[in-house]
DSSP file (Angstrom, degrees, kcal/mol; ACC not computed):
  #  RESIDUE AA STRUCTURE BP1 BP2  ACC     N-H-->O    O-->H-N    N-H-->O    O-->H-N    TCO  KAPPA ALPHA  PHI   PSI    X-CA   Y-CA   Z-CA
    1    1 A M              0   0    0      0, 0.0     2,-0.0     0, 0.0     0, 0.0   0.000 360.0 360.0 360.0 139.9   14.7  -10.0   11.8
    2    2 A S        -     0   0    0      1,-0.2     3,-0.1     0, 0.0     0, 0.0  -0.248 360.0 -68.6 -79.7 173.4   11.1  -11.0   12.8
    3    3 A E        -     0   0    0      1,-0.1    -1,-0.2    -2,-0.0     2,-0.0  -0.203  64.7 -91.8 -57.0 148.1    8.7  -12.8   10.6
    4    4 A P        -     0   0    0      0, 0.0    11,-0.1     0, 0.0    -1,-0.1  -0.363  45.3-115.0 -64.4 145.4    7.5  -10.8    7.5
    5    5 A A        -     0   0    0     -3,-0.1     9,-1.4     8,-0.1     2,-0.5  -0.431  22.3-124.0 -76.7 153.0    4.3   -8.8    8.1
    6    6 A R  B     -A   13   0A   0      7,-0.2     7,-0.2    -2,-0.1     3,-0.1  -0.860  25.1-116.5 -96.7 132.9    1.2   -9.7    6.3
    7    7 A A    >   -     0   0    0      5,-1.2     3,-0.9    -2,-0.5     5,-0.2  -0.454  44.5 -99.1 -63.7 138.9   -0.5   -6.9    4.4
    8    8 A P  T 3  S+     0   0    0      0, 0.0    -1,-0.1     0, 0.0     4,-0.1  -0.233  95.3  11.3 -62.8 150.4   -3.9   -6.2    5.8
    9    9 A S  T 3  S+     0   0    0      1,-0.1     2,-0.3    -3,-0.1    -2,-0.1   0.707 116.5  59.3  62.7  28.5   -7.1   -7.6    4.4
   10   10 A D  S <  S-     0   0    0     -3,-0.9    -1,-0.1     2,-0.1     0, 0.0  -0.966  84.6-106.3-164.5-177.5   -5.5  -10.0    2.0
   11   11 A N        +     0   0    0     -2,-0.3     2,-0.3    -3,-0.1    -2,-0.1   0.166  66.1 131.4-105.2  18.4   -3.3  -13.1    1.7
   12   12 A L        -     0   0    0     -5,-0.2    -5,-1.2    -4,-0.1     2,-0.7  -0.558  54.3-136.0 -72.9 130.8   -0.2  -11.4    0.3
   13   13 A Q  B     -A    6   0A   0     -2,-0.3     2,-0.5    -7,-0.2    31,-0.3  -0.816  17.6-146.7 -88.3 113.4    3.0  -12.3    2.1
   14   14 A V        -     0   0    0     -9,-1.4    31,-0.2    -2,-0.7     3,-0.1  -0.738  13.6-170.2 -86.2 127.4    4.9   -9.1    2.6
   15   15 A D        +     0   0    0     29,-2.5     2,-0.3    -2,-0.5    30,-0.2   0.719  69.9   2.3 -91.1 -27.1    8.7   -9.7    2.4
   16   16 A A  E     -b   45   0B   0     28,-1.3    30,-2.2   -11,-0.1     2,-0.4  -0.982  62.2-152.6-159.4 156.6    9.8   -6.2    3.6
   17   17 A E  E     -b   46   0B   0     -2,-0.3     2,-0.4    28,-0.2    30,-0.2  -0.998   2.4-165.2-138.8 138.6    8.2   -2.9    4.7
   18   18 A L  E     -b   47   0B   0     28,-2.8    30,-2.2    -2,-0.4     2,-0.7  -0.980   8.8-156.0-120.6 136.3    9.4    0.7    4.6
   19   19 A D  E     +b   48   0B   0     -2,-0.4    30,-0.1    28,-0.2    28,-0.1  -0.943  21.1 168.5-109.5 107.7    7.7    3.4    6.6
   20   20 A L    >   +     0   0    0     28,-2.6     3,-1.9    -2,-0.7    30,-0.4   0.043  18.8 142.9-108.7  22.2    8.5    6.6    4.7
   21   21 A R  T 3  S+     0   0    0      1,-0.3     3,-0.1    28,-0.2    28,-0.1  -0.448  74.9  19.8 -59.7 132.5    6.2    9.0    6.5
   22   22 A G  T 3  S+     0   0    0      1,-0.3     2,-0.5    -2,-0.2    -1,-0.3   0.334  93.9 121.6  86.7  -7.0    7.9   12.4    6.7
   23   23 A V    <   -     0   0    0     -3,-1.9    -1,-0.3     4,-0.0    27,-0.3  -0.783  55.9-139.1 -90.6 126.9   10.4   11.6    3.9
   24   24 A I    >>  -     0   0    0     -2,-0.5     4,-1.2     1,-0.1     3,-1.0  -0.422  32.7 -58.9 -88.6 158.4   10.1   14.1    1.1
   25   25 A C  T 34 S+     0   0    0      1,-0.3    -1,-0.1     2,-0.2    28,-0.0  -0.489 116.5  18.3 -67.4 145.9   10.2   13.6   -2.7
   26   26 A P  T 3> S+     0   0    0      0, 0.0     4,-2.1     0, 0.0     3,-0.4  -0.950 118.4  63.7 -87.2   7.4   12.3   12.4   -4.3
   27   27 A Y  H <> S+     0   0    0     -3,-1.0     4,-2.8     1,-0.2    -2,-0.2   0.830  97.4  57.9 -62.2 -31.9   13.9   10.7   -1.4
   28   28 A N  H  X S+     0   0    0     -4,-1.2     4,-1.9     1,-0.2    -1,-0.2   0.895 110.3  44.6 -65.3 -38.9   10.9    8.5   -0.7
   29   29 A F  H  > S+     0   0    0     -3,-0.4     4,-2.6     2,-0.2    -2,-0.2   0.873 112.0  52.3 -74.2 -35.6   11.2    7.0   -4.2
   30   30 A V  H  X S+     0   0    0     -4,-2.1     4,-2.8     2,-0.2    -2,-0.2   0.954 111.7  46.5 -58.2 -52.5   15.0    6.7   -3.9
   31   31 A K  H  X S+     0   0    0     -4,-2.8     4,-2.1     1,-0.2    -2,-0.2   0.885 113.4  49.1 -59.1 -40.8   14.6    4.7   -0.7
   32   32 A T  H  X S+     0   0    0     -4,-1.9     4,-2.4     2,-0.2    -1,-0.2   0.908 111.9  49.4 -64.6 -43.7   11.8    2.6   -2.2
   33   33 A K  H  X S+     0   0    0     -4,-2.6     4,-2.2     2,-0.2    -2,-0.2   0.893 111.1  47.9 -63.3 -44.2   14.0    1.9   -5.3
   34   34 A L  H  X S+     0   0    0     -4,-2.8     4,-1.0     2,-0.2    -2,-0.2   0.943 112.8  48.8 -64.8 -45.8   17.0    0.9   -3.2
   35   35 A K  H >X S+     0   0    0     -4,-2.1     3,-1.0     1,-0.2     4,-0.5   0.931 110.6  51.3 -61.7 -48.2   14.9   -1.5   -1.0
   36   36 A L  H >< S+     0   0    0     -4,-2.4     3,-1.5     1,-0.3    -1,-0.2   0.895 105.0  56.4 -54.7 -42.9   13.4   -3.0   -4.2
   37   37 A E  H 3< S+     0   0    0     -4,-2.2    -1,-0.3     1,-0.3    -2,-0.2   0.779 103.7  55.1 -59.1 -28.7   16.9   -3.6   -5.5
   38   38 A S  H << S+     0   0    0     -4,-1.0    -1,-0.3    -3,-1.0    -2,-0.2   0.548  98.0  80.6 -84.0  -9.0   17.7   -5.6   -2.4
   39   39 A L  S << S-     0   0    0     -3,-1.5     2,-0.2    -4,-0.5     3,-0.1  -0.605  83.7-112.8 -96.9 159.9   14.7   -8.0   -2.9
   40   40 A Q    >   -     0   0    0     -2,-0.2     3,-2.2     1,-0.1    45,-0.2  -0.560  50.0 -76.7 -85.9 157.5   14.5  -10.9   -5.2
   41   41 A A  T 3  S+     0   0    0      1,-0.3    46,-0.2    -2,-0.2    45,-0.2  -0.224 119.4  21.3 -50.2 137.2   12.3  -10.9   -8.2
   42   42 A G  T 3  S+     0   0    0     43,-2.1    -1,-0.3     1,-0.3    44,-0.1   0.287  90.0 132.2  84.2  -9.1    8.6  -11.5   -7.2
   43   43 A Q    <   -     0   0    0     -3,-2.2    42,-2.9    43,-0.2     2,-0.4  -0.320  54.0-124.1 -69.9 160.6    9.1  -10.4   -3.6
   44   44 A I  E     - C   0  84B   0    -31,-0.3   -29,-2.5    40,-0.2   -28,-1.3  -0.930  20.6-166.8-120.2 131.0    6.6   -8.0   -2.1
   45   45 A L  E     -bC  16  83B   0     38,-2.7    38,-3.1    -2,-0.4     2,-0.5  -0.937   7.6-154.4-111.6 133.4    7.4   -4.6   -0.5
   46   46 A S  E     -bC  17  82B   0    -30,-2.2   -28,-2.8    -2,-0.4     2,-0.4  -0.965  14.1-171.9-106.2 124.3    5.0   -2.6    1.6
   47   47 A V  E     -bC  18  81B   0     34,-3.0    34,-3.3    -2,-0.5     2,-0.6  -0.947  14.1-152.0-123.5 133.4    5.6    1.1    1.7
   48   48 A I  E     +bC  19  80B   0    -30,-2.2   -28,-2.6    -2,-0.4     2,-0.3  -0.911  26.8 177.9-107.3 125.9    3.8    3.7    3.9
   49   49 A L  E     - C   0  79B   0     30,-3.3    30,-2.5    -2,-0.6   -28,-0.2  -0.901  27.8-109.3-129.8 155.6    3.8    7.0    2.3
   50   50 A D  E   > - C   0  78B   0    -30,-0.4     5,-1.0    -2,-0.3    28,-0.2  -0.402  41.8 -96.0 -77.9 157.7    2.4   10.5    3.2
   51   51 A E  T   5S+     0   0    0     26,-0.6     2,-0.3     3,-0.2    -1,-0.1  -0.090  90.8  31.7 -58.9 170.7   -0.6   12.1    1.3
   52   52 A G  T  >5S+     0   0    0      1,-0.2     4,-1.6     2,-0.1     3,-0.2  -0.588 124.2   5.0  84.2-135.4    0.1   14.5   -1.5
   53   53 A D  H  >5S+     0   0    0     -2,-0.3     4,-3.5     1,-0.2     5,-0.4   0.869 126.5  57.4 -57.1 -43.1    3.2   14.2   -3.7
   54   54 A P  H  >5S+     0   0    0      0, 0.0     4,-2.2     0, 0.0    -1,-0.2   0.940 110.0  41.7 -58.5 -47.0    4.5   10.9   -2.2
   55   55 A I  H  4<S+     0   0    0     -5,-1.0     5,-0.2     1,-0.2    -2,-0.2   0.830 119.7  46.9 -69.2 -28.6    1.3    8.9   -2.9
   56   56 A R  H  X S+     0   0    0     -4,-1.6     4,-0.6     2,-0.1    -1,-0.2   0.917 122.4  30.9 -74.7 -42.1    1.0   10.5   -6.4
   57   57 A N  H  X S+     0   0    0     -4,-3.5     4,-2.6    -5,-0.2     5,-0.2   0.873 110.3  57.0 -91.6 -38.7    4.6   10.1   -7.4
   58   58 A V  H  X S+     0   0    0     -4,-2.2     4,-2.8    -5,-0.4     5,-0.3   0.946 106.7  46.8 -65.5 -48.4    6.0    7.0   -5.9
   59   59 A P  H  > S+     0   0    0      0, 0.0     4,-2.1     0, 0.0     5,-0.2   0.937 116.0  48.6 -60.5 -40.3    3.5    4.3   -7.2
   60   60 A R  H  X S+     0   0    0     -4,-0.6     4,-2.3    -5,-0.2    -2,-0.2   0.917 111.6  49.0 -63.0 -42.8    3.9    5.9  -10.7
   61   61 A S  H  X S+     0   0    0     -4,-2.6     4,-1.2     2,-0.2    -1,-0.2   0.895 111.4  46.1 -67.2 -44.9    7.5    5.8  -10.5
   62   62 A V  H  <>S+     0   0    0     -4,-2.8     5,-2.4     2,-0.2    -1,-0.2   0.835 113.3  52.1 -67.0 -30.2    7.9    2.2   -9.4
   63   63 A S  H ><5S+     0   0    0     -4,-2.1     3,-2.1    -5,-0.3    -2,-0.2   0.908 106.3  53.6 -64.7 -43.2    5.4    1.2  -12.1
   64   64 A D  H 3<5S+     0   0    0     -4,-2.3    -1,-0.2     1,-0.3    -2,-0.2   0.823 104.0  56.9 -61.4 -28.7    7.4    3.1  -14.7
   65   65 A D  T 3<5S-     0   0    0     -4,-1.2    -1,-0.3    -5,-0.1    -2,-0.2   0.400 126.6-101.4 -87.6   5.8   10.4    1.0  -13.5
   66   66 A G  T < 5S+     0   0    0     -3,-2.1     2,-0.2     1,-0.3    21,-0.2   0.507  79.7 128.8  95.4   5.0    8.5   -2.2  -14.3
   67   67 A H      < -     0   0    0     -5,-2.4     2,-0.5    19,-0.1    -1,-0.3  -0.631  59.1-115.0 -91.2 155.2    7.3   -3.2  -10.8
   68   68 A A  E     -D   84   0B   0     16,-2.1    16,-2.9    -2,-0.2     2,-0.9  -0.759  12.4-147.4 -92.7 127.8    3.7   -4.1  -10.1
   69   69 A V  E     -D   83   0B   0     -2,-0.5    14,-0.2    14,-0.2     3,-0.1  -0.867  18.3-175.1 -89.8 104.7    1.7   -1.9   -7.8
   70   70 A L  E     -     0   0B   0     12,-2.3     2,-0.3    -2,-0.9    -1,-0.2   0.878  57.1 -22.8 -73.7 -41.8   -0.6   -4.5   -6.3
   71   71 A K  E     -D   82   0B   0     11,-1.2    11,-2.6    -3,-0.1     2,-0.4  -0.991  45.6-145.3-165.1 162.6   -2.7   -2.2   -4.2
   72   72 A Q  E     -D   81   0B   0     -2,-0.3     2,-0.4     9,-0.2     9,-0.2  -0.998  21.4-176.1-130.0 132.0   -2.9    1.2   -2.4
   73   73 A E  E     -D   80   0B   0      7,-2.1     7,-2.8    -2,-0.4     2,-0.4  -0.999  24.2-122.1-134.9 140.1   -4.8    1.5    0.8
   74   74 A Q  E     -D   79   0B   0     -2,-0.4     5,-0.3     5,-0.2     2,-0.2  -0.600  28.4-177.8 -84.7 135.5   -5.5    4.6    2.8
   75   75 A L  E >   -D   78   0B   0      3,-3.0     2,-0.9    -2,-0.4     3,-0.6  -0.476  52.4 -64.5-110.1-176.3   -4.4    4.7    6.5
   76   76 A T  T 3  S-     0   0    0      1,-0.3     3,-0.1    -2,-0.2    -1,-0.0  -0.696 120.9 -17.5 -78.4 108.8   -5.0    7.5    8.9
   77   77 A G  T 3  S+     0   0    0     -2,-0.9   -26,-0.6     1,-0.2     2,-0.3   0.622 135.5  53.4  69.5  17.3   -3.0   10.4    7.3
   78   78 A A  E <  S-CD  50  75B   0     -3,-0.6    -3,-3.0   -28,-0.2     2,-0.3  -0.924  72.0-122.4-159.1-177.7   -1.0    8.1    5.1
   79   79 A Y  E     -CD  49  74B   0    -30,-2.5   -30,-3.3    -2,-0.3     2,-0.6  -0.993  10.7-139.1-138.9 144.3   -1.2    5.3    2.5
   80   80 A R  E     -CD  48  73B   0     -7,-2.8    -7,-2.1    -2,-0.3     2,-0.5  -0.936  17.9-165.9-102.8 120.0    0.2    1.8    2.2
   81   81 A V  E     -CD  47  72B   0    -34,-3.3   -34,-3.0    -2,-0.6     2,-0.5  -0.921   5.3-155.9-109.4 127.2    1.4    0.8   -1.1
   82   82 A T  E     -CD  46  71B   0    -11,-2.6   -12,-2.3    -2,-0.5   -11,-1.2  -0.893  16.8-176.2-107.7 128.0    2.1   -2.9   -1.9
   83   83 A I  E     -CD  45  69B   0    -38,-3.1   -38,-2.7    -2,-0.5     2,-0.5  -0.958  19.1-151.6-126.2 135.2    4.6   -3.5   -4.7
   84   84 A R  E     -CD  44  68B   0    -16,-2.9   -16,-2.1    -2,-0.4   -40,-0.2  -0.939  30.4-119.2-105.2 127.0    5.8   -6.8   -6.3
   85   85 A K        -     0   0    0    -42,-2.9   -43,-2.1    -2,-0.5     3,-0.1  -0.411  33.4-108.8 -64.5 137.3    9.4   -6.6   -7.6
   86   86 A R        -     0   0    0    -45,-0.2   -44,-0.3     1,-0.1   -43,-0.2  -0.082  37.0 -91.9 -56.7 160.1    9.7   -7.1  -11.3
   87   87 A A        -     0   0    0    -21,-0.2    -1,-0.1   -46,-0.2     2,-0.0  -0.390  57.2 -86.8 -70.4 155.3   11.1  -10.2  -12.7
   88   88 A A              0   0    0      1,-0.1    -1,-0.1    -3,-0.1   -48,-0.0  -0.364 360.0 360.0 -65.3 143.0   14.9  -10.0  -13.4
   89   89 A S              0   0    0     -3,-0.1    -1,-0.1    -2,-0.0    -2,-0.0   0.428 360.0 360.0 -99.0 360.0   15.8   -8.5  -16.8
């Protein structure tokens, strides 16, 4: 696997990235949740989501699960959501 990507316009080290453009709800949340489960506490996941329901629902759902949504940035026709995995419970 290549070096982790850096989230644009900040110093956050992104540990993993998912491109979920074209993935419908609720599958985009399920895929995000599964990826977060594979990460260690405190690691950062960058997820690219479509406009509409995905950008409305996925950040809210991961936040409800206790993860921190660090930022959302608009891309061309999509959004990048940067998420820090919650501490182990």
